[in-house]
All heavy atoms as TSV, in Angstrom:
chain	resi	resn	atom	element	x	y	z
A	1	MET	N	N	81.774	-56.904	69.069
A	1	MET	CA	C	80.994	-55.942	69.918
A	1	MET	C	C	81.273	-56.199	71.277
A	1	MET	O	O	81.149	-57.370	71.848
A	1	MET	CB	C	79.632	-55.996	69.435
A	1	MET	CG	C	78.672	-55.054	70.151
A	1	MET	SD	S	77.087	-54.876	69.358
A	1	MET	CE	C	76.020	-55.331	70.745
A	2	SER	N	N	81.539	-55.145	72.130
A	2	SER	CA	C	81.628	-55.434	73.595
A	2	SER	C	C	80.333	-55.494	74.245
A	2	SER	O	O	79.337	-55.049	73.745
A	2	SER	CB	C	82.481	-54.276	74.188
A	2	SER	OG	O	81.665	-53.008	74.134
A	3	GLU	N	N	80.327	-56.189	75.327
A	3	GLU	CA	C	79.123	-56.408	76.156
A	3	GLU	C	C	78.453	-55.165	76.790
A	3	GLU	O	O	79.489	-54.311	77.315
A	3	GLU	CB	C	79.399	-57.474	77.239
A	3	GLU	CG	C	78.135	-57.933	77.906
A	3	GLU	CD	C	78.299	-59.136	78.846
A	3	GLU	OE1	O	79.486	-59.566	79.079
A	3	GLU	OE2	O	77.345	-59.533	79.376
A	4	ARG	N	N	77.385	-55.010	76.757
A	4	ARG	CA	C	76.659	-53.841	77.403
A	4	ARG	C	C	76.983	-53.821	78.901
A	4	ARG	O	O	76.989	-54.766	79.614
A	4	ARG	CB	C	75.203	-53.757	77.154
A	4	ARG	CG	C	74.831	-53.561	75.722
A	4	ARG	CD	C	73.525	-53.501	75.430
A	4	ARG	NE	N	72.925	-52.252	75.802
A	4	ARG	CZ	C	71.661	-51.837	75.679
A	4	ARG	NH1	N	70.873	-52.725	75.145
A	4	ARG	NH2	N	71.232	-50.721	76.056
A	5	LYS	N	N	77.215	-52.581	79.466
A	5	LYS	CA	C	77.342	-52.349	80.918
A	5	LYS	C	C	76.275	-51.487	81.479
A	5	LYS	O	O	75.643	-50.719	80.750
A	5	LYS	CB	C	78.772	-51.812	81.099
A	5	LYS	CG	C	79.888	-52.650	80.713
A	5	LYS	CD	C	81.181	-51.932	80.926
A	5	LYS	CE	C	82.336	-52.876	80.519
A	5	LYS	NZ	N	83.581	-52.143	80.786
A	6	VAL	N	N	75.994	-51.654	82.729
A	6	VAL	CA	C	75.069	-50.772	83.420
A	6	VAL	C	C	75.762	-50.294	84.727
A	6	VAL	O	O	76.584	-51.148	85.333
A	6	VAL	CB	C	73.794	-51.536	83.722
A	6	VAL	CG1	C	74.020	-52.743	84.629
A	6	VAL	CG2	C	72.798	-50.634	84.465
A	7	ARG	N	N	75.555	-49.121	85.119
A	7	ARG	CA	C	76.116	-48.458	86.335
A	7	ARG	C	C	75.048	-48.329	87.248
A	7	ARG	O	O	73.978	-47.683	87.074
A	7	ARG	CB	C	76.715	-47.082	86.009
A	7	ARG	CG	C	77.333	-46.506	87.185
A	7	ARG	CD	C	77.852	-45.037	86.951
A	7	ARG	NE	N	78.604	-45.088	85.660
A	7	ARG	CZ	C	80.057	-45.390	85.562
A	7	ARG	NH1	N	80.656	-45.575	86.691
A	7	ARG	NH2	N	80.625	-45.309	84.384
A	8	PHE	N	N	75.143	-48.921	88.539
A	8	PHE	CA	C	74.266	-48.798	89.603
A	8	PHE	C	C	74.794	-47.783	90.601
A	8	PHE	O	O	76.109	-47.932	90.802
A	8	PHE	CB	C	74.014	-50.177	90.293
A	8	PHE	CG	C	73.114	-51.069	89.592
A	8	PHE	CD1	C	73.118	-52.446	90.029
A	8	PHE	CD2	C	72.429	-50.874	88.387
A	8	PHE	CE1	C	72.237	-53.445	89.373
A	8	PHE	CE2	C	71.759	-51.762	87.781
A	8	PHE	CZ	C	71.606	-53.121	88.259
A	9	SER	N	N	74.037	-46.907	91.043
A	9	SER	CA	C	74.498	-45.994	92.177
A	9	SER	C	C	73.387	-45.589	93.130
A	9	SER	O	O	72.206	-45.732	92.742
A	9	SER	CB	C	75.004	-44.691	91.451
A	9	SER	OG	O	73.928	-43.909	90.838
A	10	VAL	N	N	73.818	-45.455	94.327
A	10	VAL	CA	C	72.848	-45.152	95.363
A	10	VAL	C	C	73.542	-44.085	96.344
A	10	VAL	O	O	74.685	-44.104	96.530
A	10	VAL	CB	C	72.460	-46.342	96.167
A	10	VAL	CG1	C	73.583	-46.930	96.875
A	10	VAL	CG2	C	71.264	-45.908	97.129
A	11	GLY	N	N	72.872	-43.095	96.799
A	11	GLY	CA	C	73.265	-42.129	97.731
A	11	GLY	C	C	72.069	-41.757	98.678
A	11	GLY	O	O	70.974	-42.010	98.347
A	12	ILE	N	N	72.592	-41.336	99.858
A	12	ILE	CA	C	71.532	-41.036	100.852
A	12	ILE	C	C	71.379	-39.466	101.275
A	12	ILE	O	O	70.918	-39.230	102.274
A	12	ILE	CB	C	71.639	-41.892	101.980
A	12	ILE	CG1	C	73.087	-41.637	102.762
A	12	ILE	CG2	C	71.458	-43.289	101.798
A	12	ILE	CD1	C	73.211	-42.311	104.099
A	13	GLY	N	N	72.024	-38.680	100.352
A	13	GLY	CA	C	71.856	-37.183	100.559
A	13	GLY	C	C	73.003	-36.768	101.534
A	13	GLY	O	O	72.876	-35.604	101.916
A	14	ILE	N	N	73.998	-37.530	101.854
A	14	ILE	CA	C	75.018	-36.995	102.731
A	14	ILE	C	C	76.317	-37.167	101.982
A	14	ILE	O	O	76.484	-38.128	101.282
A	14	ILE	CB	C	75.160	-37.957	104.031
A	14	ILE	CG1	C	73.921	-37.923	104.876
A	14	ILE	CG2	C	76.336	-37.622	104.762
A	14	ILE	CD1	C	73.886	-38.907	106.030
A	15	THR	N	N	77.213	-36.186	102.126
A	15	THR	CA	C	78.433	-36.113	101.490
A	15	THR	C	C	79.243	-37.313	101.654
A	15	THR	O	O	79.312	-37.827	102.721
A	15	THR	CB	C	79.250	-34.901	101.871
A	15	THR	OG1	O	78.527	-33.701	101.659
A	15	THR	CG2	C	80.597	-34.796	101.039
A	16	ASN	N	N	79.713	-37.927	100.436
A	16	ASN	CA	C	80.520	-39.226	100.565
A	16	ASN	C	C	79.673	-40.450	100.908
A	16	ASN	O	O	80.332	-41.468	101.211
A	16	ASN	CB	C	81.814	-39.017	101.411
A	16	ASN	CG	C	82.668	-38.042	100.888
A	16	ASN	OD1	O	82.859	-37.926	99.599
A	16	ASN	ND2	N	83.377	-37.236	101.665
A	17	ALA	N	N	78.439	-40.343	101.062
A	17	ALA	CA	C	77.634	-41.543	101.429
A	17	ALA	C	C	76.939	-42.166	100.149
A	17	ALA	O	O	75.722	-42.066	100.032
A	17	ALA	CB	C	76.610	-41.083	102.429
A	18	GLU	N	N	77.920	-42.537	99.223
A	18	GLU	CA	C	77.326	-43.034	97.980
A	18	GLU	C	C	78.115	-44.268	97.657
A	18	GLU	O	O	79.174	-44.535	98.074
A	18	GLU	CB	C	77.676	-42.004	96.945
A	18	GLU	CG	C	77.047	-40.674	97.066
A	18	GLU	CD	C	77.566	-39.581	96.137
A	18	GLU	OE1	O	78.453	-39.885	95.275
A	18	GLU	OE2	O	76.993	-38.502	96.095
A	19	ARG	N	N	77.495	-45.096	96.933
A	19	ARG	CA	C	78.116	-46.357	96.423
A	19	ARG	C	C	77.687	-46.458	94.920
A	19	ARG	O	O	76.607	-46.143	94.473
A	19	ARG	CB	C	77.438	-47.593	97.197
A	19	ARG	CG	C	77.799	-48.847	96.746
A	19	ARG	CD	C	79.112	-49.300	97.231
A	19	ARG	NE	N	79.498	-50.596	96.707
A	19	ARG	CZ	C	80.466	-51.223	97.028
A	19	ARG	NH1	N	81.361	-50.646	97.944
A	19	ARG	NH2	N	80.763	-52.441	96.531
A	20	GLU	N	N	78.696	-46.941	94.160
A	20	GLU	CA	C	78.534	-47.125	92.711
A	20	GLU	C	C	79.225	-48.338	92.220
A	20	GLU	O	O	80.382	-48.502	92.659
A	20	GLU	CB	C	79.084	-45.815	92.011
A	20	GLU	CG	C	78.839	-45.839	90.522
A	20	GLU	CD	C	79.132	-44.471	89.903
A	20	GLU	OE1	O	78.425	-43.596	89.985
A	20	GLU	OE2	O	80.397	-44.333	89.463
A	21	GLU	N	N	78.651	-49.003	91.394
A	21	GLU	CA	C	79.291	-50.291	90.718
A	21	GLU	C	C	78.863	-50.319	89.302
A	21	GLU	O	O	77.640	-50.005	88.993
A	21	GLU	CB	C	78.893	-51.527	91.523
A	21	GLU	CG	C	79.807	-51.864	92.668
A	21	GLU	CD	C	79.406	-53.191	93.250
A	21	GLU	OE1	O	79.892	-54.202	92.717
A	21	GLU	OE2	O	78.678	-53.223	94.288
A	22	VAL	N	N	79.678	-50.990	88.513
A	22	VAL	CA	C	79.449	-51.121	87.062
A	22	VAL	C	C	79.403	-52.710	86.847
A	22	VAL	O	O	80.355	-53.336	87.309
A	22	VAL	CB	C	80.530	-50.430	86.092
A	22	VAL	CG1	C	80.296	-50.789	84.685
A	22	VAL	CG2	C	80.400	-48.960	86.312
A	23	PHE	N	N	78.337	-53.165	86.156
A	23	PHE	CA	C	78.252	-54.625	85.816
A	23	PHE	C	C	78.054	-54.747	84.487
A	23	PHE	O	O	77.477	-53.898	83.718
A	23	PHE	CB	C	77.044	-55.058	86.540
A	23	PHE	CG	C	77.006	-54.983	88.048
A	23	PHE	CD1	C	76.504	-53.912	88.674
A	23	PHE	CD2	C	77.696	-55.954	88.925
A	23	PHE	CE1	C	76.490	-53.970	90.079
A	23	PHE	CE2	C	77.726	-55.908	90.198
A	23	PHE	CZ	C	77.086	-54.884	90.809
A	24	THR	N	N	78.478	-55.801	83.824
A	24	THR	CA	C	77.989	-56.208	82.528
A	24	THR	C	C	76.665	-56.943	82.713
A	24	THR	O	O	76.325	-57.388	83.846
A	24	THR	CB	C	79.073	-57.239	81.858
A	24	THR	OG1	O	79.102	-58.514	82.618
A	24	THR	CG2	C	80.358	-56.602	81.692
A	25	LEU	N	N	75.881	-56.990	81.644
A	25	LEU	CA	C	74.549	-57.663	81.697
A	25	LEU	C	C	74.796	-59.136	82.117
A	25	LEU	O	O	73.984	-59.651	82.952
A	25	LEU	CB	C	73.778	-57.619	80.432
A	25	LEU	CG	C	73.312	-56.099	80.033
A	25	LEU	CD1	C	72.562	-56.117	78.732
A	25	LEU	CD2	C	72.617	-55.438	81.137
A	26	SER	N	N	75.781	-59.770	81.577
A	26	SER	CA	C	75.924	-61.269	82.000
A	26	SER	C	C	76.373	-61.443	83.407
A	26	SER	O	O	75.973	-62.421	84.005
A	26	SER	CB	C	77.048	-61.866	81.057
A	26	SER	OG	O	78.263	-61.261	81.263
A	27	GLN	N	N	77.067	-60.346	84.035
A	27	GLN	CA	C	77.306	-60.444	85.570
A	27	GLN	C	C	76.037	-60.496	86.342
A	27	GLN	O	O	76.060	-60.921	87.423
A	27	GLN	CB	C	78.265	-59.332	85.899
A	27	GLN	CG	C	79.694	-59.468	85.376
A	27	GLN	CD	C	80.515	-58.356	85.849
A	27	GLN	OE1	O	80.222	-57.141	85.551
A	27	GLN	NE2	N	81.769	-58.609	86.360
A	28	LEU	N	N	75.028	-59.882	85.806
A	28	LEU	CA	C	73.759	-59.729	86.458
A	28	LEU	C	C	72.899	-60.978	86.150
A	28	LEU	O	O	71.704	-61.071	86.639
A	28	LEU	CB	C	72.954	-58.433	86.022
A	28	LEU	CG	C	73.756	-57.100	86.552
A	28	LEU	CD1	C	73.084	-55.978	86.016
A	28	LEU	CD2	C	73.830	-57.120	88.094
A	29	GLY	N	N	73.332	-61.705	85.249
A	29	GLY	CA	C	72.593	-62.847	84.781
A	29	GLY	C	C	71.546	-62.665	83.691
A	29	GLY	O	O	70.501	-63.391	83.676
A	30	ILE	N	N	71.705	-61.531	83.012
A	30	ILE	CA	C	70.735	-61.033	81.949
A	30	ILE	C	C	71.397	-61.466	80.649
A	30	ILE	O	O	72.507	-61.065	80.313
A	30	ILE	CB	C	70.657	-59.606	82.087
A	30	ILE	CG1	C	70.035	-59.196	83.417
A	30	ILE	CG2	C	69.564	-59.180	80.997
A	30	ILE	CD1	C	69.987	-57.679	83.737
A	31	SER	N	N	70.530	-62.226	79.847
A	31	SER	CA	C	70.968	-62.444	78.443
A	31	SER	C	C	69.932	-61.860	77.464
A	31	SER	O	O	68.853	-61.398	77.944
A	31	SER	CB	C	70.997	-64.043	78.245
A	31	SER	OG	O	69.675	-64.527	78.279
A	32	GLU	N	N	70.336	-61.733	76.299
A	32	GLU	CA	C	69.445	-61.137	75.277
A	32	GLU	C	C	68.184	-61.925	75.113
A	32	GLU	O	O	67.145	-61.279	74.673
A	32	GLU	CB	C	70.180	-61.107	73.876
A	32	GLU	CG	C	71.384	-60.148	73.851
A	32	GLU	CD	C	72.032	-60.121	72.434
A	32	GLU	OE1	O	71.514	-60.828	71.507
A	32	GLU	OE2	O	73.119	-59.401	72.371
A	33	GLU	N	N	68.028	-63.229	75.537
A	33	GLU	CA	C	66.741	-63.918	75.440
A	33	GLU	C	C	65.831	-63.445	76.463
A	33	GLU	O	O	64.668	-63.678	76.517
A	33	GLU	CB	C	67.127	-65.392	75.613
A	33	GLU	CG	C	67.858	-66.071	74.431
A	33	GLU	CD	C	69.280	-65.825	74.552
A	33	GLU	OE1	O	69.970	-65.678	75.644
A	33	GLU	OE2	O	69.912	-65.655	73.390
A	34	ASP	N	N	66.251	-62.643	77.501
A	34	ASP	CA	C	65.486	-62.223	78.621
A	34	ASP	C	C	64.621	-61.037	78.320
A	34	ASP	O	O	63.714	-60.663	79.054
A	34	ASP	CB	C	66.376	-61.892	79.802
A	34	ASP	CG	C	67.019	-63.086	80.372
A	34	ASP	OD1	O	66.426	-64.197	80.233
A	34	ASP	OD2	O	68.126	-62.944	80.958
A	35	TYR	N	N	64.826	-60.325	77.194
A	35	TYR	CA	C	64.144	-59.112	76.846
A	35	TYR	C	C	64.066	-58.948	75.366
A	35	TYR	O	O	64.903	-59.497	74.593
A	35	TYR	CB	C	64.755	-57.909	77.457
A	35	TYR	CG	C	66.118	-57.649	77.042
A	35	TYR	CD1	C	66.434	-56.847	75.903
A	35	TYR	CD2	C	67.159	-58.238	77.732
A	35	TYR	CE1	C	67.681	-56.439	75.622
A	35	TYR	CE2	C	68.562	-58.042	77.291
A	35	TYR	CZ	C	68.786	-57.165	76.280
A	35	TYR	OH	O	70.021	-56.956	75.854
A	36	GLU	N	N	63.041	-58.318	74.850
A	36	GLU	CA	C	62.933	-57.988	73.502
A	36	GLU	C	C	63.156	-56.571	73.233
A	36	GLU	O	O	63.471	-56.221	71.970
A	36	GLU	CB	C	61.531	-58.466	72.969
A	36	GLU	CG	C	61.422	-59.983	73.006
A	36	GLU	CD	C	60.059	-60.562	72.453
A	36	GLU	OE1	O	59.398	-59.640	71.798
A	36	GLU	OE2	O	59.829	-61.587	72.550
A	37	THR	N	N	62.695	-55.593	74.140
A	37	THR	CA	C	62.813	-54.308	73.867
A	37	THR	C	C	63.724	-53.606	74.980
A	37	THR	O	O	63.964	-54.251	76.052
A	37	THR	CB	C	61.410	-53.597	73.885
A	37	THR	OG1	O	60.939	-53.716	75.194
A	37	THR	CG2	C	60.521	-54.252	72.936
A	38	GLU	N	N	64.065	-52.374	74.711
A	38	GLU	CA	C	64.915	-51.577	75.717
A	38	GLU	C	C	64.012	-51.354	76.988
A	38	GLU	O	O	64.521	-51.283	77.980
A	38	GLU	CB	C	65.363	-50.269	75.058
A	38	GLU	CG	C	66.392	-50.462	74.041
A	38	GLU	CD	C	67.731	-50.969	74.659
A	38	GLU	OE1	O	68.213	-50.439	75.566
A	38	GLU	OE2	O	68.226	-52.021	74.054
A	39	GLU	N	N	62.681	-51.230	76.757
A	39	GLU	CA	C	61.765	-51.056	77.869
A	39	GLU	C	C	61.745	-52.266	78.774
A	39	GLU	O	O	61.802	-52.183	80.081
A	39	GLU	CB	C	60.377	-50.617	77.314
A	39	GLU	CG	C	59.379	-50.416	78.551
A	39	GLU	CD	C	58.056	-50.009	77.981
A	39	GLU	OE1	O	57.944	-48.894	77.543
A	39	GLU	OE2	O	57.147	-50.877	77.925
A	40	GLU	N	N	61.705	-53.425	78.218
A	40	GLU	CA	C	61.681	-54.658	78.978
A	40	GLU	C	C	63.073	-54.676	79.752
A	40	GLU	O	O	63.147	-55.247	80.897
A	40	GLU	CB	C	61.462	-55.820	78.025
A	40	GLU	CG	C	59.952	-56.007	77.631
A	40	GLU	CD	C	59.929	-57.074	76.670
A	40	GLU	OE1	O	60.867	-57.773	76.200
A	40	GLU	OE2	O	58.803	-57.481	76.237
A	41	LEU	N	N	64.174	-54.500	79.075
A	41	LEU	CA	C	65.520	-54.474	79.746
A	41	LEU	C	C	65.529	-53.545	80.859
A	41	LEU	O	O	65.968	-53.781	81.953
A	41	LEU	CB	C	66.572	-54.219	78.771
A	41	LEU	CG	C	67.959	-54.024	79.317
A	41	LEU	CD1	C	68.488	-55.463	80.002
A	41	LEU	CD2	C	68.981	-53.678	78.164
A	42	GLN	N	N	64.993	-52.352	80.675
A	42	GLN	CA	C	65.033	-51.304	81.774
A	42	GLN	C	C	64.129	-51.881	82.951
A	42	GLN	O	O	64.678	-51.681	84.104
A	42	GLN	CB	C	64.491	-50.038	81.317
A	42	GLN	CG	C	64.539	-48.965	82.232
A	42	GLN	CD	C	65.983	-48.540	82.596
A	42	GLN	OE1	O	66.767	-48.353	81.722
A	42	GLN	NE2	N	66.305	-48.628	83.926
A	43	LYS	N	N	63.091	-52.526	82.758
A	43	LYS	CA	C	62.340	-53.128	83.902
A	43	LYS	C	C	63.130	-54.144	84.544
A	43	LYS	O	O	63.198	-54.248	85.842
A	43	LYS	CB	C	61.010	-53.639	83.277
A	43	LYS	CG	C	60.036	-52.702	82.918
A	43	LYS	CD	C	58.755	-53.346	82.503
A	43	LYS	CE	C	57.816	-52.317	82.062
A	43	LYS	NZ	N	56.564	-52.888	81.481
A	44	ILE	N	N	63.883	-55.003	83.948
A	44	ILE	CA	C	64.813	-55.933	84.507
A	44	ILE	C	C	65.872	-55.288	85.293
A	44	ILE	O	O	66.085	-55.650	86.506
A	44	ILE	CB	C	65.370	-56.888	83.459
A	44	ILE	CG1	C	64.303	-57.795	82.754
A	44	ILE	CG2	C	66.442	-57.743	84.039
A	44	ILE	CD1	C	64.741	-58.508	81.544
A	45	LEU	N	N	66.492	-54.338	84.894
A	45	LEU	CA	C	67.520	-53.541	85.451
A	45	LEU	C	C	67.004	-52.898	86.726
A	45	LEU	O	O	67.615	-52.763	87.822
A	45	LEU	CB	C	68.164	-52.612	84.630
A	45	LEU	CG	C	68.983	-53.115	83.262
A	45	LEU	CD1	C	69.406	-52.068	82.348
A	45	LEU	CD2	C	70.118	-53.951	84.000
A	46	ASP	N	N	65.790	-52.263	86.634
A	46	ASP	CA	C	65.133	-51.648	87.836
A	46	ASP	C	C	65.018	-52.726	89.026
A	46	ASP	O	O	65.287	-52.303	90.032
A	46	ASP	CB	C	63.838	-50.990	87.489
A	46	ASP	CG	C	63.971	-49.822	86.556
A	46	ASP	OD1	O	65.077	-49.230	86.428
A	46	ASP	OD2	O	62.805	-49.466	86.004
A	47	GLU	N	N	64.688	-53.892	88.640
A	47	GLU	CA	C	64.525	-54.908	89.722
A	47	GLU	C	C	65.886	-55.345	90.238
A	47	GLU	O	O	66.086	-55.480	91.382
A	47	GLU	CB	C	63.740	-56.181	89.168
A	47	GLU	CG	C	62.304	-55.950	89.015
A	47	GLU	CD	C	61.575	-55.646	90.251
A	47	GLU	OE1	O	61.888	-56.263	91.322
A	47	GLU	OE2	O	60.892	-54.651	90.203
A	48	GLU	N	N	66.806	-55.445	89.352
A	48	GLU	CA	C	68.255	-55.795	89.692
A	48	GLU	C	C	68.843	-54.703	90.663
A	48	GLU	O	O	69.473	-54.997	91.532
A	48	GLU	CB	C	69.104	-55.922	88.556
A	48	GLU	CG	C	68.839	-57.141	87.804
A	48	GLU	CD	C	69.032	-58.593	88.562
A	48	GLU	OE1	O	70.003	-58.554	89.418
A	48	GLU	OE2	O	68.423	-59.483	88.361
A	49	LEU	N	N	68.464	-53.319	90.359
A	49	LEU	CA	C	68.952	-52.332	91.078
A	49	LEU	C	C	68.355	-52.323	92.506
A	49	LEU	O	O	69.006	-52.184	93.460
A	49	LEU	CB	C	68.550	-50.919	90.452
A	49	LEU	CG	C	68.822	-49.759	91.251
A	49	LEU	CD1	C	70.314	-49.613	91.459
A	49	LEU	CD2	C	68.277	-48.420	90.522
A	50	LYS	N	N	67.053	-52.680	92.623
A	50	LYS	CA	C	66.424	-52.834	93.938
A	50	LYS	C	C	67.111	-53.859	94.814
A	50	LYS	O	O	67.447	-53.610	96.000
A	50	LYS	CB	C	64.978	-53.139	93.829
A	50	LYS	CG	C	64.144	-52.085	93.254
A	50	LYS	CD	C	62.685	-52.560	93.217
A	50	LYS	CE	C	61.855	-51.534	92.496
A	50	LYS	NZ	N	60.419	-51.967	92.120
A	51	HIS	N	N	67.462	-55.022	94.098
A	51	HIS	CA	C	68.115	-56.050	94.897
A	51	HIS	C	C	69.628	-55.572	95.313
A	51	HIS	O	O	70.046	-55.814	96.320
A	51	HIS	CB	C	68.320	-57.244	94.045
A	51	HIS	CG	C	66.944	-57.947	93.859
A	51	HIS	ND1	N	66.188	-58.519	94.825
A	51	HIS	CD2	C	66.321	-58.169	92.621
A	51	HIS	CE1	C	65.135	-59.005	94.290
A	51	HIS	NE2	N	65.203	-58.846	92.932
A	52	TRP	N	N	70.254	-54.904	94.479
A	52	TRP	CA	C	71.578	-54.437	94.710
A	52	TRP	C	C	71.708	-53.345	95.819
A	52	TRP	O	O	72.407	-53.406	96.686
A	52	TRP	CB	C	72.187	-53.709	93.442
A	52	TRP	CG	C	73.496	-53.154	93.520
A	52	TRP	CD1	C	74.780	-53.859	93.560
A	52	TRP	CD2	C	73.823	-51.746	93.799
A	52	TRP	NE1	N	75.786	-52.992	93.626
A	52	TRP	CE2	C	75.259	-51.668	93.853
A	52	TRP	CE3	C	73.165	-50.581	93.932
A	52	TRP	CZ2	C	75.875	-50.497	94.035
A	52	TRP	CZ3	C	73.800	-49.389	93.926
A	52	TRP	CH2	C	75.111	-49.339	94.109
A	53	ILE	N	N	70.546	-52.437	95.820
A	53	ILE	CA	C	70.567	-51.484	96.911
A	53	ILE	C	C	70.285	-52.110	98.256
A	53	ILE	O	O	70.862	-51.658	99.298
A	53	ILE	CB	C	69.374	-50.463	96.602
A	53	ILE	CG1	C	69.796	-49.422	95.432
A	53	ILE	CG2	C	68.954	-49.641	97.826
A	53	ILE	CD1	C	68.606	-48.704	94.992
A	54	ASN	N	N	69.521	-53.178	98.285
A	54	ASN	CA	C	69.229	-53.787	99.557
A	54	ASN	C	C	70.495	-54.478	100.179
A	54	ASN	O	O	70.467	-54.748	101.327
A	54	ASN	CB	C	68.074	-54.910	99.340
A	54	ASN	CG	C	66.711	-54.262	99.198
A	54	ASN	OD1	O	66.503	-53.200	99.743
A	54	ASN	ND2	N	65.788	-54.938	98.463
A	55	GLU	N	N	71.394	-54.702	99.403
A	55	GLU	CA	C	72.780	-55.232	99.856
A	55	GLU	C	C	73.584	-54.102	100.615
A	55	GLU	O	O	74.387	-54.576	101.463
A	55	GLU	CB	C	73.606	-55.650	98.727
A	55	GLU	CG	C	73.077	-56.898	97.876
A	55	GLU	CD	C	73.123	-58.085	98.703
A	55	GLU	OE1	O	74.118	-58.313	99.383
A	55	GLU	OE2	O	72.072	-58.907	98.670
A	56	PHE	N	N	73.128	-52.936	100.499
A	56	PHE	CA	C	74.002	-51.854	101.095
A	56	PHE	C	C	73.211	-50.979	102.020
A	56	PHE	O	O	73.880	-50.237	102.793
A	56	PHE	CB	C	74.672	-50.958	99.997
A	56	PHE	CG	C	75.540	-51.572	99.052
A	56	PHE	CD1	C	75.180	-52.050	97.757
A	56	PHE	CD2	C	76.845	-52.023	99.574
A	56	PHE	CE1	C	75.960	-52.716	97.016
A	56	PHE	CE2	C	77.675	-52.746	98.634
A	56	PHE	CZ	C	77.309	-53.166	97.468
A	57	ILE	N	N	72.006	-51.137	102.152
A	57	ILE	CA	C	71.166	-50.215	103.004
A	57	ILE	C	C	70.430	-51.068	103.988
A	57	ILE	O	O	69.654	-52.021	103.698
A	57	ILE	CB	C	70.173	-49.394	102.305
A	57	ILE	CG1	C	70.943	-48.381	101.232
A	57	ILE	CG2	C	69.207	-48.613	103.171
A	57	ILE	CD1	C	69.972	-47.484	100.446
A	58	ASP	N	N	70.694	-50.834	105.206
A	58	ASP	CA	C	69.876	-51.404	106.422
A	58	ASP	C	C	68.776	-50.411	106.707
A	58	ASP	O	O	69.097	-49.220	107.118
A	58	ASP	CB	C	70.702	-51.743	107.531
A	58	ASP	CG	C	71.747	-52.773	107.252
A	58	ASP	OD1	O	71.413	-53.801	106.534
A	58	ASP	OD2	O	72.923	-52.677	107.786
A	59	SER	N	N	67.636	-50.841	106.860
A	59	SER	CA	C	66.520	-49.936	107.138
A	59	SER	C	C	65.442	-50.710	107.773
A	59	SER	O	O	65.389	-51.929	107.825
A	59	SER	CB	C	65.950	-49.230	105.825
A	59	SER	OG	O	65.414	-50.194	105.022
A	60	ALA	N	N	64.495	-49.854	108.533
A	60	ALA	CA	C	63.479	-50.559	109.167
A	60	ALA	C	C	62.318	-49.525	109.464
A	60	ALA	O	O	62.653	-48.310	109.385
A	60	ALA	CB	C	63.807	-51.039	110.560
A	61	ALA	N	N	61.163	-49.997	109.507
A	61	ALA	CA	C	59.901	-49.147	109.920
A	61	ALA	C	C	59.452	-49.628	111.257
A	61	ALA	O	O	59.042	-50.810	111.443
A	61	ALA	CB	C	58.791	-49.235	108.874
A	62	ILE	N	N	59.619	-48.862	112.162
A	62	ILE	CA	C	59.367	-49.312	113.603
A	62	ILE	C	C	58.284	-48.329	114.105
A	62	ILE	O	O	58.401	-47.118	114.284
A	62	ILE	CB	C	60.653	-49.128	114.523
A	62	ILE	CG1	C	61.624	-50.035	113.846
A	62	ILE	CG2	C	60.289	-49.436	115.963
A	62	ILE	CD1	C	63.127	-49.682	114.416
A	63	LEU	N	N	57.170	-48.974	114.449
A	63	LEU	CA	C	56.052	-48.351	115.089
A	63	LEU	C	C	56.472	-47.832	116.570
A	63	LEU	O	O	57.007	-48.683	117.257
A	63	LEU	CB	C	54.760	-49.108	115.172
A	63	LEU	CG	C	54.186	-49.418	113.800
A	63	LEU	CD1	C	52.999	-50.416	113.935
A	63	LEU	CD2	C	53.651	-48.086	113.243
A	64	GLU	N	N	56.178	-46.630	116.865
A	64	GLU	CA	C	56.404	-46.195	118.298
A	64	GLU	C	C	55.127	-45.710	118.893
A	64	GLU	O	O	54.203	-45.004	118.304
A	64	GLU	CB	C	57.458	-45.093	118.253
A	64	GLU	CG	C	58.775	-45.531	117.803
A	64	GLU	CD	C	59.790	-44.354	118.024
A	64	GLU	OE1	O	59.505	-43.512	118.712
A	64	GLU	OE2	O	60.877	-44.670	117.433
A	65	ASP	N	N	54.849	-46.186	120.079
A	65	ASP	CA	C	53.615	-45.820	120.722
A	65	ASP	C	C	53.689	-44.449	121.490
A	65	ASP	O	O	54.726	-44.094	121.829
A	65	ASP	CB	C	53.266	-46.899	121.796
A	65	ASP	CG	C	52.953	-48.235	121.102
A	65	ASP	OD1	O	52.282	-48.180	120.038
A	65	ASP	OD2	O	53.260	-49.277	121.732
């Protein structure tokens, strides 16, 4: 059986301003012992996605007077 893969993608609403990558679960450091259900796996993937997005987006909240 082949290893499961996940596709991460992010876009900012501008043409061609998108990024996409495919990872195996092991590339993300996720093993079958880390989750029991698909829901638990999805929560882990959601967190991994947040970390991945932060690698590509620079943002800030700046208060202006």
